[in-house]
PDB file with one MODEL, atoms N, CA, C and O in Angstrom:
MODEL        1
ATOM      1  N   UNK A   1      33.914  27.719   5.412  1.00  0.00           N
ATOM      2  CA  UNK A   1      33.300  26.618   4.585  1.00  0.00           C
ATOM      3  C   UNK A   1      31.955  26.468   4.988  1.00  0.00           C
ATOM      4  O   UNK A   1      31.426  26.754   6.062  1.00  0.00           O
ATOM      5  N   UNK A   2      31.320  25.805   3.603  1.00  0.00           N
ATOM      6  CA  UNK A   2      29.910  25.756   3.709  1.00  0.00           C
ATOM      7  C   UNK A   2      29.180  24.073   4.339  1.00  0.00           C
ATOM      8  O   UNK A   2      29.393  22.980   3.814  1.00  0.00           O
ATOM      9  N   UNK A   3      28.611  24.247   5.149  1.00  0.00           N
ATOM     10  CA  UNK A   3      28.112  23.421   6.171  1.00  0.00           C
ATOM     11  C   UNK A   3      26.959  22.363   4.983  1.00  0.00           C
ATOM     12  O   UNK A   3      26.325  22.855   4.049  1.00  0.00           O
ATOM     13  N   UNK A   4      26.957  21.104   5.308  1.00  0.00           N
ATOM     14  CA  UNK A   4      25.569  20.773   4.542  1.00  0.00           C
ATOM     15  C   UNK A   4      24.505  20.980   4.520  1.00  0.00           C
ATOM     16  O   UNK A   4      23.848  20.978   3.479  1.00  0.00           O
ATOM     17  N   UNK A   5      24.020  21.227   5.711  1.00  0.00           N
ATOM     18  CA  UNK A   5      22.621  21.955   5.590  1.00  0.00           C
ATOM     19  C   UNK A   5      22.098  22.954   5.073  1.00  0.00           C
ATOM     20  O   UNK A   5      20.905  23.112   4.816  1.00  0.00           O
ATOM     21  N   UNK A   6      23.641  24.232   4.763  1.00  0.00           N
ATOM     22  CA  UNK A   6      23.519  25.058   3.949  1.00  0.00           C
ATOM     23  C   UNK A   6      23.390  24.970   2.790  1.00  0.00           C
ATOM     24  O   UNK A   6      22.557  25.629   2.168  1.00  0.00           O
ATOM     25  N   UNK A   7      24.313  24.011   2.183  1.00  0.00           N
ATOM     26  CA  UNK A   7      24.054  23.651   0.592  1.00  0.00           C
ATOM     27  C   UNK A   7      22.578  22.792   0.397  1.00  0.00           C
ATOM     28  O   UNK A   7      22.134  22.750  -0.750  1.00  0.00           O
ATOM     29  N   UNK A   8      21.998  22.276   1.216  1.00  0.00           N
ATOM     30  CA  UNK A   8      20.712  21.720   1.265  1.00  0.00           C
ATOM     31  C   UNK A   8      20.188  22.867   0.956  1.00  0.00           C
ATOM     32  O   UNK A   8      19.769  22.993  -0.195  1.00  0.00           O
ATOM     33  N   UNK A   9      20.070  24.048   1.938  1.00  0.00           N
ATOM     34  CA  UNK A   9      19.060  24.856   2.066  1.00  0.00           C
ATOM     35  C   UNK A   9      19.226  25.910   0.265  1.00  0.00           C
ATOM     36  O   UNK A   9      18.244  26.307  -0.361  1.00  0.00           O
ATOM     37  N   UNK A  10      20.903  26.156  -0.233  1.00  0.00           N
ATOM     38  CA  UNK A  10      20.883  26.797  -1.363  1.00  0.00           C
ATOM     39  C   UNK A  10      20.298  26.243  -2.369  1.00  0.00           C
ATOM     40  O   UNK A  10      19.768  26.943  -3.231  1.00  0.00           O
ATOM     41  N   UNK A  11      20.292  24.460  -2.453  1.00  0.00           N
ATOM     42  CA  UNK A  11      19.500  24.122  -3.541  1.00  0.00           C
ATOM     43  C   UNK A  11      17.839  23.480  -3.470  1.00  0.00           C
ATOM     44  O   UNK A  11      17.180  22.810  -4.264  1.00  0.00           O
ATOM     45  N   UNK A  12      17.567  24.027  -2.165  1.00  0.00           N
ATOM     46  CA  UNK A  12      16.125  23.672  -2.115  1.00  0.00           C
ATOM     47  C   UNK A  12      15.947  22.631  -1.429  1.00  0.00           C
ATOM     48  O   UNK A  12      14.738  22.558  -1.207  1.00  0.00           O
ATOM     49  N   UNK A  13      16.451  21.831  -0.997  1.00  0.00           N
ATOM     50  CA  UNK A  13      16.784  20.586  -0.198  1.00  0.00           C
ATOM     51  C   UNK A  13      16.457  20.442   1.330  1.00  0.00           C
ATOM     52  O   UNK A  13      17.334  20.804   2.115  1.00  0.00           O
ATOM     53  N   UNK A  14      15.394  19.996   1.777  1.00  0.00           N
ATOM     54  CA  UNK A  14      15.208  20.407   3.150  1.00  0.00           C
ATOM     55  C   UNK A  14      16.062  18.933   3.853  1.00  0.00           C
ATOM     56  O   UNK A  14      15.637  17.779   3.902  1.00  0.00           O
ATOM     57  N   UNK A  15      17.089  19.360   4.234  1.00  0.00           N
ATOM     58  CA  UNK A  15      17.967  18.221   5.128  1.00  0.00           C
ATOM     59  C   UNK A  15      16.562  16.722   6.155  1.00  0.00           C
ATOM     60  O   UNK A  15      16.663  15.495   6.179  1.00  0.00           O
ATOM     61  N   UNK A  16      15.484  17.631   6.792  1.00  0.00           N
ATOM     62  CA  UNK A  16      14.585  16.615   7.528  1.00  0.00           C
ATOM     63  C   UNK A  16      13.380  16.416   6.775  1.00  0.00           C
ATOM     64  O   UNK A  16      12.245  16.249   7.221  1.00  0.00           O
ATOM     65  N   UNK A  17      13.907  16.467   5.129  1.00  0.00           N
ATOM     66  CA  UNK A  17      12.604  16.061   4.443  1.00  0.00           C
ATOM     67  C   UNK A  17      11.474  14.977   4.472  1.00  0.00           C
ATOM     68  O   UNK A  17      12.645  14.601   4.421  1.00  0.00           O
ATOM     69  N   UNK A  18      10.674  14.274   4.494  1.00  0.00           N
ATOM     70  CA  UNK A  18       9.676  13.734   4.835  1.00  0.00           C
ATOM     71  C   UNK A  18       9.193  13.094   3.847  1.00  0.00           C
ATOM     72  O   UNK A  18       8.039  13.471   3.643  1.00  0.00           O
ATOM     73  N   UNK A  19       9.677  11.948   2.815  1.00  0.00           N
ATOM     74  CA  UNK A  19       9.409  11.669   1.235  1.00  0.00           C
ATOM     75  C   UNK A  19       7.893  10.715   1.481  1.00  0.00           C
ATOM     76  O   UNK A  19       7.057  10.317   0.670  1.00  0.00           O
ATOM     77  N   UNK A  20       7.964  10.618   2.509  1.00  0.00           N
ATOM     78  CA  UNK A  20       6.946   9.611   2.849  1.00  0.00           C
ATOM     79  C   UNK A  20       5.268   9.732   2.160  1.00  0.00           C
ATOM     80  O   UNK A  20       4.424   8.877   1.893  1.00  0.00           O
ATOM     81  N   UNK A  21       5.298  11.303   2.035  1.00  0.00           N
ATOM     82  CA  UNK A  21       3.731  11.632   1.750  1.00  0.00           C
ATOM     83  C   UNK A  21       3.504  11.735   0.079  1.00  0.00           C
ATOM     84  O   UNK A  21       2.472  12.044  -0.517  1.00  0.00           O
ATOM     85  N   UNK A  22       4.878  11.356  -0.491  1.00  0.00           N
ATOM     86  CA  UNK A  22       4.949  11.558  -1.956  1.00  0.00           C
ATOM     87  C   UNK A  22       4.743   9.911  -2.849  1.00  0.00           C
ATOM     88  O   UNK A  22       5.213   8.828  -2.502  1.00  0.00           O
ATOM     89  N   UNK A  23       4.334  10.060  -3.429  1.00  0.00           N
ATOM     90  CA  UNK A  23       3.544   8.328  -4.395  1.00  0.00           C
ATOM     91  C   UNK A  23       4.986   7.957  -4.810  1.00  0.00           C
ATOM     92  O   UNK A  23       5.896   8.765  -4.626  1.00  0.00           O
ATOM     93  N   UNK A  24       5.154   7.033  -5.234  1.00  0.00           N
ATOM     94  CA  UNK A  24       6.303   6.173  -5.457  1.00  0.00           C
ATOM     95  C   UNK A  24       6.489   6.637  -6.983  1.00  0.00           C
ATOM     96  O   UNK A  24       7.636   6.359  -7.330  1.00  0.00           O
ATOM     97  N   UNK A  25       5.861   7.163  -7.870  1.00  0.00           N
ATOM     98  CA  UNK A  25       5.669   7.847  -9.178  1.00  0.00           C
ATOM     99  C   UNK A  25       6.287   9.482  -8.942  1.00  0.00           C
ATOM    100  O   UNK A  25       7.236   9.931  -9.585  1.00  0.00           O
ATOM    101  N   UNK A  26       5.619  10.154  -8.007  1.00  0.00           N
ATOM    102  CA  UNK A  26       6.077  11.271  -7.870  1.00  0.00           C
ATOM    103  C   UNK A  26       7.795  11.407  -7.121  1.00  0.00           C
ATOM    104  O   UNK A  26       8.506  12.256  -7.659  1.00  0.00           O
ATOM    105  N   UNK A  27       8.119  10.996  -6.512  1.00  0.00           N
ATOM    106  CA  UNK A  27       9.542  10.342  -6.186  1.00  0.00           C
ATOM    107  C   UNK A  27      10.421   9.948  -7.359  1.00  0.00           C
ATOM    108  O   UNK A  27      11.510  10.517  -7.431  1.00  0.00           O
ATOM    109  N   UNK A  28      10.154   9.195  -8.145  1.00  0.00           N
ATOM    110  CA  UNK A  28      10.880   8.377  -9.286  1.00  0.00           C
ATOM    111  C   UNK A  28      10.928   9.386 -10.319  1.00  0.00           C
ATOM    112  O   UNK A  28      11.961   9.364 -10.988  1.00  0.00           O
ATOM    113  N   UNK A  29      10.022  10.318 -10.638  1.00  0.00           N
ATOM    114  CA  UNK A  29      10.005  11.708 -11.291  1.00  0.00           C
ATOM    115  C   UNK A  29      11.105  12.578 -11.034  1.00  0.00           C
ATOM    116  O   UNK A  29      11.904  13.038 -11.850  1.00  0.00           O
ATOM    117  N   UNK A  30      11.032  12.800  -9.413  1.00  0.00           N
ATOM    118  CA  UNK A  30      11.763  13.684  -8.742  1.00  0.00           C
ATOM    119  C   UNK A  30      13.576  13.068  -8.658  1.00  0.00           C
ATOM    120  O   UNK A  30      14.590  13.736  -8.859  1.00  0.00           O
ATOM    121  N   UNK A  31      13.479  11.772  -8.338  1.00  0.00           N
ATOM    122  CA  UNK A  31      14.877  11.369  -8.546  1.00  0.00           C
ATOM    123  C   UNK A  31      15.396  11.458 -10.169  1.00  0.00           C
ATOM    124  O   UNK A  31      16.562  11.702 -10.482  1.00  0.00           O
ATOM    125  N   UNK A  32      14.323  11.216 -11.105  1.00  0.00           N
ATOM    126  CA  UNK A  32      15.059  11.201 -12.729  1.00  0.00           C
ATOM    127  C   UNK A  32      15.397  12.797 -12.491  1.00  0.00           C
ATOM    128  O   UNK A  32      16.556  12.991 -12.124  1.00  0.00           O
ATOM    129  N   UNK A  33      14.603  13.932 -12.635  1.00  0.00           N
ATOM    130  CA  UNK A  33      15.217  15.361 -12.223  1.00  0.00           C
ATOM    131  C   UNK A  33      16.000  15.670 -12.110  1.00  0.00           C
ATOM    132  O   UNK A  33      16.585  16.338 -12.962  1.00  0.00           O
ATOM    133  N   UNK A  34      16.590  15.285 -10.706  1.00  0.00           N
ATOM    134  CA  UNK A  34      17.651  15.133 -10.299  1.00  0.00           C
ATOM    135  C   UNK A  34      18.828  14.393 -10.557  1.00  0.00           C
ATOM    136  O   UNK A  34      19.731  14.665  -9.765  1.00  0.00           O
ATOM    137  N   UNK A  35      19.071  13.662 -11.294  1.00  0.00           N
ATOM    138  CA  UNK A  35      19.891  12.913 -12.327  1.00  0.00           C
ATOM    139  C   UNK A  35      20.020  13.265 -13.349  1.00  0.00           C
ATOM    140  O   UNK A  35      21.190  13.345 -13.722  1.00  0.00           O
ATOM    141  N   UNK A  36      18.879  13.676 -14.386  1.00  0.00           N
ATOM    142  CA  UNK A  36      19.856  14.470 -15.255  1.00  0.00           C
ATOM    143  C   UNK A  36      20.111  15.824 -15.179  1.00  0.00           C
ATOM    144  O   UNK A  36      20.531  16.329 -16.220  1.00  0.00           O
ATOM    145  N   UNK A  37      19.930  16.744 -13.963  1.00  0.00           N
ATOM    146  CA  UNK A  37      20.846  17.907 -13.712  1.00  0.00           C
ATOM    147  C   UNK A  37      21.912  17.200 -13.286  1.00  0.00           C
ATOM    148  O   UNK A  37      22.797  17.360 -14.126  1.00  0.00           O
ATOM    149  N   UNK A  38      22.258  16.552 -12.478  1.00  0.00           N
ATOM    150  CA  UNK A  38      23.672  15.907 -12.247  1.00  0.00           C
ATOM    151  C   UNK A  38      24.535  15.386 -13.084  1.00  0.00           C
ATOM    152  O   UNK A  38      25.742  15.622 -13.030  1.00  0.00           O
ATOM    153  N   UNK A  39      23.892  14.504 -14.075  1.00  0.00           N
ATOM    154  CA  UNK A  39      24.869  14.373 -15.767  1.00  0.00           C
ATOM    155  C   UNK A  39      24.986  15.535 -16.722  1.00  0.00           C
ATOM    156  O   UNK A  39      25.805  15.531 -17.641  1.00  0.00           O
ATOM    157  N   UNK A  40      24.064  16.637 -16.465  1.00  0.00           N
ATOM    158  CA  UNK A  40      24.444  17.700 -17.640  1.00  0.00           C
ATOM    159  C   UNK A  40      25.614  18.246 -17.121  1.00  0.00           C
ATOM    160  O   UNK A  40      26.571  18.363 -17.887  1.00  0.00           O
ATOM    161  N   UNK A  41      25.724  18.630 -15.866  1.00  0.00           N
ATOM    162  CA  UNK A  41      27.236  19.035 -15.373  1.00  0.00           C
ATOM    163  C   UNK A  41      27.540  20.514 -15.041  1.00  0.00           C
ATOM    164  O   UNK A  41      28.525  20.999 -14.484  1.00  0.00           O
ATOM    165  N   UNK A  42      26.154  21.241 -15.655  1.00  0.00           N
ATOM    166  CA  UNK A  42      25.684  22.688 -15.347  1.00  0.00           C
ATOM    167  C   UNK A  42      24.878  22.504 -14.000  1.00  0.00           C
ATOM    168  O   UNK A  42      23.754  22.998 -14.092  1.00  0.00           O
ATOM    169  N   UNK A  43      25.099  22.029 -12.992  1.00  0.00           N
ATOM    170  CA  UNK A  43      25.094  22.551 -11.844  1.00  0.00           C
ATOM    171  C   UNK A  43      26.151  23.028 -10.739  1.00  0.00           C
ATOM    172  O   UNK A  43      26.979  22.123 -10.839  1.00  0.00           O
ATOM    173  N   UNK A  44      26.408  23.485 -10.212  1.00  0.00           N
ATOM    174  CA  UNK A  44      27.542  24.221  -9.255  1.00  0.00           C
ATOM    175  C   UNK A  44      28.058  23.205  -8.718  1.00  0.00           C
ATOM    176  O   UNK A  44      27.623  22.150  -9.178  1.00  0.00           O
ATOM    177  N   UNK A  45      29.034  23.081  -7.695  1.00  0.00           N
ATOM    178  CA  UNK A  45      29.747  21.959  -7.158  1.00  0.00           C
ATOM    179  C   UNK A  45      28.824  21.875  -5.634  1.00  0.00           C
ATOM    180  O   UNK A  45      28.754  20.863  -4.937  1.00  0.00           O
ATOM    181  N   UNK A  46      28.226  23.062  -5.365  1.00  0.00           N
ATOM    182  CA  UNK A  46      27.640  23.112  -3.791  1.00  0.00           C
ATOM    183  C   UNK A  46      26.469  22.208  -4.301  1.00  0.00           C
ATOM    184  O   UNK A  46      26.150  21.109  -3.848  1.00  0.00           O
ATOM    185  N   UNK A  47      25.816  22.985  -5.477  1.00  0.00           N
ATOM    186  CA  UNK A  47      24.211  22.528  -5.822  1.00  0.00           C
ATOM    187  C   UNK A  47      24.147  20.738  -5.819  1.00  0.00           C
ATOM    188  O   UNK A  47      23.344  19.929  -5.355  1.00  0.00           O
ATOM    189  N   UNK A  48      25.175  20.646  -6.434  1.00  0.00           N
ATOM    190  CA  UNK A  48      25.198  19.316  -6.796  1.00  0.00           C
ATOM    191  C   UNK A  48      25.484  18.619  -6.201  1.00  0.00           C
ATOM    192  O   UNK A  48      25.305  17.459  -6.573  1.00  0.00           O
ATOM    193  N   UNK A  49      26.129  18.884  -4.865  1.00  0.00           N
ATOM    194  CA  UNK A  49      25.731  17.963  -3.659  1.00  0.00           C
ATOM    195  C   UNK A  49      24.872  17.875  -3.217  1.00  0.00           C
ATOM    196  O   UNK A  49      24.395  16.783  -2.906  1.00  0.00           O
ATOM    197  N   UNK A  50      24.436  18.748  -3.050  1.00  0.00           N
ATOM    198  CA  UNK A  50      22.892  19.044  -2.141  1.00  0.00           C
ATOM    199  C   UNK A  50      22.250  18.271  -2.670  1.00  0.00           C
ATOM    200  O   UNK A  50      21.895  17.269  -2.048  1.00  0.00           O
ATOM    201  N   UNK A  51      21.830  18.493  -4.172  1.00  0.00           N
ATOM    202  CA  UNK A  51      20.784  17.395  -5.312  1.00  0.00           C
ATOM    203  C   UNK A  51      21.217  16.230  -4.724  1.00  0.00           C
ATOM    204  O   UNK A  51      20.387  15.596  -4.073  1.00  0.00           O
ATOM    205  N   UNK A  52      22.666  15.694  -4.841  1.00  0.00           N
ATOM    206  CA  UNK A  52      22.909  14.353  -4.471  1.00  0.00           C
ATOM    207  C   UNK A  52      22.499  13.849  -3.379  1.00  0.00           C
ATOM    208  O   UNK A  52      22.199  12.658  -3.296  1.00  0.00           O
ATOM    209  N   UNK A  53      22.417  14.775  -2.269  1.00  0.00           N
ATOM    210  CA  UNK A  53      21.751  14.043  -1.015  1.00  0.00           C
ATOM    211  C   UNK A  53      20.183  14.055  -0.576  1.00  0.00           C
ATOM    212  O   UNK A  53      19.540  13.488   0.308  1.00  0.00           O
ATOM    213  N   UNK A  54      19.806  15.186  -1.861  1.00  0.00           N
ATOM    214  CA  UNK A  54      17.991  14.403  -1.611  1.00  0.00           C
ATOM    215  C   UNK A  54      17.833  13.270  -2.613  1.00  0.00           C
ATOM    216  O   UNK A  54      17.019  12.367  -2.418  1.00  0.00           O
ATOM    217  N   UNK A  55      18.757  13.332  -3.883  1.00  0.00           N
ATOM    218  CA  UNK A  55      18.633  12.195  -4.693  1.00  0.00           C
ATOM    219  C   UNK A  55      18.831  10.805  -3.833  1.00  0.00           C
ATOM    220  O   UNK A  55      18.120   9.882  -4.231  1.00  0.00           O
ATOM    221  N   UNK A  56      19.578  10.553  -2.858  1.00  0.00           N
ATOM    222  CA  UNK A  56      19.985   9.644  -2.446  1.00  0.00           C
ATOM    223  C   UNK A  56      18.930   9.006  -1.146  1.00  0.00           C
ATOM    224  O   UNK A  56      18.667   7.905  -0.661  1.00  0.00           O
ATOM    225  N   UNK A  57      18.529  10.469  -0.941  1.00  0.00           N
ATOM    226  CA  UNK A  57      16.653  10.074  -0.245  1.00  0.00           C
ATOM    227  C   UNK A  57      15.892   9.803  -0.259  1.00  0.00           C
ATOM    228  O   UNK A  57      15.123   9.263   0.536  1.00  0.00           O
ATOM    229  N   UNK A  58      15.864  10.394  -2.100  1.00  0.00           N
ATOM    230  CA  UNK A  58      14.577   9.820  -2.978  1.00  0.00           C
ATOM    231  C   UNK A  58      14.665   8.091  -3.314  1.00  0.00           C
ATOM    232  O   UNK A  58      13.882   7.263  -3.780  1.00  0.00           O
ATOM    233  N   UNK A  59      16.082   8.069  -2.795  1.00  0.00           N
ATOM    234  CA  UNK A  59      16.368   6.839  -3.629  1.00  0.00           C
ATOM    235  C   UNK A  59      16.098   5.717  -2.777  1.00  0.00           C
ATOM    236  O   UNK A  59      15.986   4.565  -3.195  1.00  0.00           O
ATOM    237  N   UNK A  60      15.985   6.099  -1.468  1.00  0.00           N
ATOM    238  CA  UNK A  60      16.056   4.833   0.210  1.00  0.00           C
ATOM    239  C   UNK A  60      14.669   4.874  -0.387  1.00  0.00           C
ATOM    240  O   UNK A  60      14.245   3.772  -0.736  1.00  0.00           O
ATOM    241  N   UNK A  61      13.612   6.249  -0.641  1.00  0.00           N
ATOM    242  CA  UNK A  61      12.369   6.312  -0.263  1.00  0.00           C
ATOM    243  C   UNK A  61      11.806   5.091  -1.348  1.00  0.00           C
ATOM    244  O   UNK A  61      11.157   4.159  -0.874  1.00  0.00           O
ATOM    245  N   UNK A  62      12.120   5.153  -2.993  1.00  0.00           N
ATOM    246  CA  UNK A  62      11.900   4.625  -3.681  1.00  0.00           C
ATOM    247  C   UNK A  62      11.485   2.902  -3.345  1.00  0.00           C
ATOM    248  O   UNK A  62      10.463   2.216  -3.378  1.00  0.00           O
ATOM    249  N   UNK A  63      12.882   2.710  -3.026  1.00  0.00           N
ATOM    250  CA  UNK A  63      13.333   1.028  -2.162  1.00  0.00           C
ATOM    251  C   UNK A  63      11.906   1.115  -1.702  1.00  0.00           C
ATOM    252  O   UNK A  63      10.775   0.944  -2.157  1.00  0.00           O
ATOM    253  N   UNK A  64      12.557   1.497  -0.471  1.00  0.00           N
ATOM    254  CA  UNK A  64      11.427   1.123   0.450  1.00  0.00           C
ATOM    255  C   UNK A  64       9.960   1.072  -0.130  1.00  0.00           C
ATOM    256  O   UNK A  64       9.157   0.879   0.783  1.00  0.00           O
ATOM    257  N   UNK A  65       9.584   1.145  -0.914  1.00  0.00           N
ATOM    258  CA  UNK A  65       8.198   1.791  -1.802  1.00  0.00           C
ATOM    259  C   UNK A  65       7.978   0.132  -2.404  1.00  0.00           C
ATOM    260  O   UNK A  65       7.085  -0.642  -2.062  1.00  0.00           O
ATOM    261  N   UNK A  66       8.761  -0.047  -3.105  1.00  0.00           N
ATOM    262  CA  UNK A  66       9.488  -1.108  -4.098  1.00  0.00           C
ATOM    263  C   UNK A  66       9.287  -2.477  -3.232  1.00  0.00           C
ATOM    264  O   UNK A  66       8.541  -3.426  -3.473  1.00  0.00           O
ATOM    265  N   UNK A  67      10.239  -2.267  -2.089  1.00  0.00           N
ATOM    266  CA  UNK A  67      10.039  -3.883  -1.181  1.00  0.00           C
ATOM    267  C   UNK A  67       8.840  -3.780  -0.719  1.00  0.00           C
ATOM    268  O   UNK A  67       8.233  -4.717  -1.238  1.00  0.00           O
ATOM    269  N   UNK A  68       8.089  -3.168  -0.015  1.00  0.00           N
ATOM    270  CA  UNK A  68       6.511  -3.112   0.703  1.00  0.00           C
ATOM    271  C   UNK A  68       5.555  -3.393  -0.466  1.00  0.00           C
ATOM    272  O   UNK A  68       4.552  -4.056  -0.202  1.00  0.00           O
ATOM    273  N   UNK A  69       5.672  -3.126  -1.258  1.00  0.00           N
ATOM    274  CA  UNK A  69       4.495  -3.454  -2.507  1.00  0.00           C
ATOM    275  C   UNK A  69       5.078  -5.063  -3.168  1.00  0.00           C
ATOM    276  O   UNK A  69       4.311  -5.602  -3.966  1.00  0.00           O
ATOM    277  N   UNK A  70       6.235  -5.704  -2.877  1.00  0.00           N
ATOM    278  CA  UNK A  70       6.709  -6.945  -3.587  1.00  0.00           C
ATOM    279  C   UNK A  70       6.389  -7.460  -1.897  1.00  0.00           C
ATOM    280  O   UNK A  70       6.121  -8.658  -1.982  1.00  0.00           O
ATOM    281  N   UNK A  71       6.331  -7.118  -0.738  1.00  0.00           N
ATOM    282  CA  UNK A  71       6.041  -7.703   0.204  1.00  0.00           C
ATOM    283  C   UNK A  71       4.466  -7.829   0.013  1.00  0.00           C
ATOM    284  O   UNK A  71       4.210  -9.019   0.201  1.00  0.00           O
ATOM    285  N   UNK A  72       3.697  -7.371  -0.178  1.00  0.00           N
ATOM    286  CA  UNK A  72       2.178  -7.246  -0.551  1.00  0.00           C
ATOM    287  C   UNK A  72       2.069  -8.469  -1.438  1.00  0.00           C
ATOM    288  O   UNK A  72       1.805  -9.583  -0.985  1.00  0.00           O
ATOM    289  N   UNK A  73       2.311  -8.183  -2.899  1.00  0.00           N
ATOM    290  CA  UNK A  73       2.742  -9.055  -3.734  1.00  0.00           C
ATOM    291  C   UNK A  73       2.411 -10.367  -3.145  1.00  0.00           C
ATOM    292  O   UNK A  73       2.891 -10.204  -2.023  1.00  0.00           O
ATOM    293  N   UNK A  74       1.865 -11.679  -3.144  1.00  0.00           N
ATOM    294  CA  UNK A  74       1.535 -13.162  -3.379  1.00  0.00           C
ATOM    295  C   UNK A  74       1.865 -14.319  -4.315  1.00  0.00           C
ATOM    296  O   UNK A  74       1.645 -13.923  -5.460  1.00  0.00           O
ATOM    297  N   UNK A  75       2.149 -15.142  -4.318  1.00  0.00           N
ATOM    298  CA  UNK A  75       1.728 -15.818  -5.191  1.00  0.00           C
ATOM    299  C   UNK A  75       0.839 -17.057  -4.560  1.00  0.00           C
ATOM    300  O   UNK A  75       0.932 -17.521  -3.423  1.00  0.00           O
ATOM    301  N   UNK A  76       0.211 -17.340  -5.311  1.00  0.00           N
ATOM    302  CA  UNK A  76      -1.644 -17.596  -5.213  1.00  0.00           C
ATOM    303  C   UNK A  76      -0.777 -19.719  -5.084  1.00  0.00           C
ATOM    304  O   UNK A  76      -0.141 -20.210  -6.016  1.00  0.00           O
ATOM    305  N   UNK A  77      -1.022 -20.363  -3.924  1.00  0.00           N
ATOM    306  CA  UNK A  77      -0.316 -21.561  -4.803  1.00  0.00           C
ATOM    307  C   UNK A  77      -2.113 -22.232  -4.838  1.00  0.00           C
ATOM    308  O   UNK A  77      -2.904 -21.958  -3.936  1.00  0.00           O
ATOM    309  N   UNK A  78      -2.452 -23.030  -5.925  1.00  0.00           N
ATOM    310  CA  UNK A  78      -3.564 -23.647  -6.356  1.00  0.00           C
ATOM    311  C   UNK A  78      -3.720 -25.304  -6.541  1.00  0.00           C
ATOM    312  O   UNK A  78      -2.807 -25.795  -7.204  1.00  0.00           O
ATOM    313  N   UNK A  79      -4.734 -26.240  -6.060  1.00  0.00           N
ATOM    314  CA  UNK A  79      -4.348 -27.029  -6.107  1.00  0.00           C
ATOM    315  C   UNK A  79      -4.771 -27.720  -7.210  1.00  0.00           C
ATOM    316  O   UNK A  79      -4.904 -26.877  -8.097  1.00  0.00           O
ATOM    317  N   UNK A  80      -5.194 -29.339  -7.837  1.00  0.00           N
ATOM    318  CA  UNK A  80      -5.158 -29.431  -8.853  1.00  0.00           C
ATOM    319  C   UNK A  80      -6.782 -29.078  -9.134  1.00  0.00           C
ATOM    320  O   UNK A  80      -7.176 -28.973 -10.296  1.00  0.00           O
ATOM    321  N   UNK A  81      -7.510 -28.939  -8.227  1.00  0.00           N
ATOM    322  CA  UNK A  81      -9.195 -28.301  -8.627  1.00  0.00           C
ATOM    323  C   UNK A  81      -9.089 -27.102  -8.767  1.00  0.00           C
ATOM    324  O   UNK A  81     -10.045 -26.332  -8.681  1.00  0.00           O
ATOM    325  N   UNK A  82      -8.220 -26.850  -8.941  1.00  0.00           N
ATOM    326  CA  UNK A  82      -7.855 -24.926  -8.884  1.00  0.00           C
ATOM    327  C   UNK A  82      -8.770 -24.711  -7.831  1.00  0.00           C
ATOM    328  O   UNK A  82      -9.960 -24.650  -8.137  1.00  0.00           O
ATOM    329  N   UNK A  83      -8.501 -24.606  -6.862  1.00  0.00           N
ATOM    330  CA  UNK A  83      -8.982 -23.923  -5.609  1.00  0.00           C
ATOM    331  C   UNK A  83      -7.305 -23.571  -5.055  1.00  0.00           C
ATOM    332  O   UNK A  83      -6.223 -24.118  -5.268  1.00  0.00           O
ATOM    333  N   UNK A  84      -7.783 -22.246  -4.163  1.00  0.00           N
ATOM    334  CA  UNK A  84      -6.496 -21.440  -4.117  1.00  0.00           C
ATOM    335  C   UNK A  84      -6.458 -22.446  -2.535  1.00  0.00           C
ATOM    336  O   UNK A  84      -7.529 -22.753  -2.013  1.00  0.00           O
ATOM    337  N   UNK A  85      -5.229 -22.843  -1.958  1.00  0.00           N
ATOM    338  CA  UNK A  85      -4.530 -23.484  -0.832  1.00  0.00           C
ATOM    339  C   UNK A  85      -3.841 -22.667  -0.101  1.00  0.00           C
ATOM    340  O   UNK A  85      -3.436 -23.156   0.954  1.00  0.00           O
ATOM    341  N   UNK A  86      -3.469 -21.182  -0.384  1.00  0.00           N
ATOM    342  CA  UNK A  86      -2.308 -20.757   0.336  1.00  0.00           C
ATOM    343  C   UNK A  86      -1.665 -19.859  -0.993  1.00  0.00           C
ATOM    344  O   UNK A  86      -1.880 -19.819  -2.204  1.00  0.00           O
ATOM    345  N   UNK A  87      -0.748 -19.169  -0.027  1.00  0.00           N
ATOM    346  CA  UNK A  87      -0.043 -17.958  -0.531  1.00  0.00           C
ATOM    347  C   UNK A  87       1.068 -18.210  -0.248  1.00  0.00           C
ATOM    348  O   UNK A  87       1.293 -18.811   0.803  1.00  0.00           O
ATOM    349  N   UNK A  88       2.263 -17.769  -1.231  1.00  0.00           N
ATOM    350  CA  UNK A  88       3.836 -17.298  -0.666  1.00  0.00           C
ATOM    351  C   UNK A  88       4.210 -16.542  -1.034  1.00  0.00           C
ATOM    352  O   UNK A  88       4.022 -16.343  -2.234  1.00  0.00           O
ATOM    353  N   UNK A  89       4.927 -15.686  -0.326  1.00  0.00           N
ATOM    354  CA  UNK A  89       5.611 -14.917  -0.714  1.00  0.00           C
ATOM    355  C   UNK A  89       6.233 -14.559  -2.363  1.00  0.00           C
ATOM    356  O   UNK A  89       6.991 -15.380  -2.879  1.00  0.00           O
ATOM    357  N   UNK A  90       5.918 -13.513  -2.980  1.00  0.00           N
ATOM    358  CA  UNK A  90       7.041 -12.892  -4.465  1.00  0.00           C
ATOM    359  C   UNK A  90       7.746 -13.628  -4.230  1.00  0.00           C
ATOM    360  O   UNK A  90       8.285 -13.780  -3.134  1.00  0.00           O
ATOM    361  N   UNK A  91       7.955 -14.432  -5.462  1.00  0.00           N
ATOM    362  CA  UNK A  91       9.446 -15.008  -5.770  1.00  0.00           C
ATOM    363  C   UNK A  91       9.942 -16.336  -4.993  1.00  0.00           C
ATOM    364  O   UNK A  91      10.739 -17.253  -5.189  1.00  0.00           O
ATOM    365  N   UNK A  92       9.613 -16.188  -4.638  1.00  0.00           N
ATOM    366  CA  UNK A  92       9.857 -17.868  -3.530  1.00  0.00           C
ATOM    367  C   UNK A  92       9.087 -19.084  -4.195  1.00  0.00           C
ATOM    368  O   UNK A  92       8.057 -19.744  -4.053  1.00  0.00           O
ATOM    369  N   UNK A  93      10.069 -18.994  -4.907  1.00  0.00           N
ATOM    370  CA  UNK A  93      10.486 -20.387  -6.598  1.00  0.00           C
ATOM    371  C   UNK A  93      10.954 -21.702  -5.916  1.00  0.00           C
ATOM    372  O   UNK A  93      11.262 -22.677  -6.601  1.00  0.00           O
TER     373      UNK A  93
ENDMDL
END
């Protein structure tokens, strides 16, 4: 039986890959490429499993980046004179 790390290696997937150096856009592009490959049905089973594992890691990285970006976005509170009086977390209505 083939182990998960062997499957990932066969598909060019580094089990301990650190995607933090990838930009959000690069990670999303790679994830989209993986999804297209999996949806095509052309990949052998072992490669599909390894691609799925890499895709899941990329998905988690993309979600983390989006959550971090959302946390940085602040809704400014403006008083009647137009002066900024504070900020609220994004989506706090």
